[in-house]
C-alpha positions in Angstrom: 0.0 0.0 0.0 1.1 3.5 -0.7 -0.3 6.6 0.9 1.0 9.9 -0.6 0.1 13.3 0.8 1.1 16.8 -0.1 2.6 19.0 2.5 0.4 21.5 4.3 -3.0 20.0 3.4 -5.9 22.0 4.6 -8.7 20.5 6.7 -12.3 20.6 5.4 -14.4 23.3 7.0 -16.8 20.6 8.3 -16.6 17.0 9.5 -19.0 15.7 6.9 -16.8 15.0 3.9 -19.7 14.6 1.5 -21.4 17.9 2.5 -18.2 19.9 2.5 -18.0 22.6 -0.2 -17.0 21.1 -3.7 -13.9 23.3 -3.9 -12.6 22.0 -0.6 -13.3 18.4 -1.6 -11.5 18.9 -4.9 -8.5 20.3 -3.1 -8.5 17.4 -0.6 -8.7 14.8 -3.5 -6.0 16.6 -5.5 -3.5 16.5 -2.6 -3.9 12.9 -1.5 -3.3 9.6 -3.3 -3.7 6.0 -2.1 -3.2 2.7 -3.9 -2.9 -0.8 -2.8 -2.6 -4.3 -4.1 -0.3 -7.3 -4.3 3.2 -6.5 -5.5 6.3 -8.1 -7.1 9.7 -7.1 -5.9 13.0 -7.6 -7.7 16.4 -6.3 -6.9 15.8 -2.9 -8.5 12.0 -2.4 -8.7 8.7 -3.0 -7.1 5.6 -3.4 -9.2 2.3 -2.9 -7.4 -0.6 -4.7 -9.1 -3.3 -2.2 -8.1 -6.5 -3.6 -6.7 -7.9 -0.4 -5.1 -6.9 3.3 -5.5 -8.3 6.7 -4.8 -7.8 7.3 -8.5 -10.1 4.7 -10.1 -8.1 4.9 -13.4 -5.2 3.1 -11.6 -7.3 0.0 -10.6 -6.2 -3.1 -12.5 -3.0 -1.4 -13.6 0.6 -2.0 -12.6 2.5 0.8 -11.0 6.3 0.4 -11.2 8.7 2.1 -8.8 12.5 1.9 -9.1 14.5 1.0 -5.9 18.1 1.6 -4.8 19.5 0.6 -1.4 21.9 2.6 0.6 22.6 1.0 4.0 19.4 1.1 6.0 17.7 3.3 3.5 15.7 2.4 0.4 15.2 5.1 -2.2 12.0 4.6 -4.2 11.3 6.6 -7.4 8.8 6.6 -10.2 9.2 7.1 -13.9 8.3 10.6 -14.9 4.5 11.2 -14.8 2.2 14.0 -15.7 1.0 16.1 -12.7 -0.7 19.5 -13.0 0.4 19.7 -16.6 4.1 19.1 -15.9 6.2 15.9 -16.0 7.5 15.2 -12.5 9.6 12.5 -10.9 8.7 11.7 -7.3 11.3 10.1 -4.9 10.7 8.8 -1.4 13.3 7.5 1.1 12.3 4.7 3.4 14.4 3.9 6.5 14.7 0.7 8.4 13.8 0.9 12.1 16.4 -0.6 14.5 
């Protein structure tokens, strides 16, 4: 499972996410991404076979991320993807707990 959130997300003005103003809901949706499914891991990549996602277009697709290891850290990056009209590459760093 991957849960990706932009920095400084704003809370909705009310607890009822369905009744919140459309602009607030759109902003909340645009700044948060979740996908999950079984995965295949090789020495340099992890492929998630998406079964559920906040973006329905990703369901039944494979999402490939490239992996490098540096000590207790794993760097995970995607191939460039379109976001807000621009091609971006997103990288995350995972650390192993001792």
